[in-house]
Structure formats: structure tokens, C-alpha cells
N, C-alpha and C positions, 0 to 999 in steps of 0.2 A: 273205407273197410275197416280202418284201425278204431273208430269210433263204435261201430258195431261189434267188433271184439271185445272191447272195454264193456260195453253194456252187457254182453253174454258172460263175461269174466264175473260180472257183480253176482251172478248166481253161486259162485264158489268162493269169492273173496270178500269178507264182511266190509273191509274199507272201501272197495270199489262199489259195493251195494251201498253204502253210506253216501258216497259222493253222487251216484245215479240217483237215489231217492231225494236228495238234496234238490238236484237239478229238477226232478219231476215236481217237487214242491213249489219252486219258482215258477214253473210252467202253471202250475194251479193258480198261484196267486195272481199270475198276469191274466189268465182266463177271468178269474172273478172280476177284475177291473173291466174287461170286455163286456162280459154279462151284465155287470151292473150299469153301464152306459147303455147297453141296448135295452135292458129291461125297465130302467129308468128306477132302480132300487139301490138302496145302499150295498156297497161292495163287501161289507161285512155282515150282512143278514144272511140268515140260515138258507133261504131259498137260492140265493146267488151262490153261496158257498157249496151248496149240495150239487148244482149245476156244474160248477168249476171242477169239483172233485171227482165227479162222474166222467167228465169229458177229459181230464187229465190222467185218469185211470185208463181209460180207453186208448189214448195215446201210447201210454207206457206199455201197455199189453200189446198193442200193435207193432209198436218199435222193437219189442223183445222178440215177439214171433217172427216179423219179418226179417229181423237180424239172424236169429237162427236159420231161416229159410236161405237166406242169401248165403250164408256160410256153407251150408249144406251144398251150394252148386245150383240153385235154382236161378232160371232167368229172371233178371230185374224185372223184366215186362209183367211178369205173373203177379208181382205184387205193387205195380204201380197204381192200383186203384185203393190204396190203403187210405187215403183221405176221405173218400167217399164211403168206404166202409165204417169209418169212425162216424161221419155224419149221419149215416142212414142204417143203423145196425138193423139186422133182420133178426126177428125172433119169432118163437111160436105163438107169440101174443099172451095176453094177460091170462092169469088163471080165471077158469070160469065164473066164479063168484064176482069179479071185478069187471066182467065184460061190460054190464051197463053203465058203469062209471068211468070207463076208460076215456081219457083225454089225449088228443094228440099233442105231441110236443110243440112248442112254439118255433115256427119257422126261422125267428130271429136267432135262436139259440143254435138251430142247424148252421145256418150261415155262419155264425161265430166260429162254431167248433170247425166247419170245414176250411174257413179261411185260416184257422190258426194251425190247423194239420198241415195245410199245404206250406204255410210259413215254416213249420219244424221239419218237413220232410225235405225242403228245398236247400 
């Protein structure tokens, strides 16, 4: 619970925010390595870095939101599906002009994000 409080404190304390964002940056770098291996692409390539940035940002937002929810007294079972929410985000879909060109995300990326999310929340 102390870690959750520290994450939320980062919204008000610049030094704590810096430390939190540095930890998130490390997660992003590790995810890039995972994605690079799964996609068989260079770890410093733009596509890999974009996937890693998106996935780590999703984890950061979920962690911050779940932390605030838990500190407000919510039953922890209500946020237990966080890894699945990260791996399979729901959206209204693409803008109408992009519908014809819509591509489904690669299953390997979803599995990597889910595995990383489970590891990060355990």
C-alpha cells in the first residue's frame, strides 16, 4: 500500500514524479526488448519503440488509476482484471475514414503486454 501512496504522491511532488517516471521509462525499455524479440525486429526500431511506449503508458495509467481507486476504499477484487484491461483495451473503434484500413494488433504483442502486466502487478 505504501508503493501505491508513493505513486499517487507523485502527482503533487515533483521529485516523486521524477522517480516514478524514471521507473516507467525502465519498464518501457524492458518492454522494447520483449517486443523486439517477439517481432524479430531491432529493439531500437521505431515500430518496437512505439509499441513499448504505448504499452508502458497504458500500464502507468492503469497503475495510477487503480492506486487511487484502492486508496479510496474500493475492494481490490474490483481492479483485479487490470492486466486484461491493458492487453485488450476497449474502444469505440477507429475514425470512420480509417475503417477500411484497420488492422488488428498482433497477437504476440498482446501476449507480451499481458505477461508484462501480470508481472508488474504481482
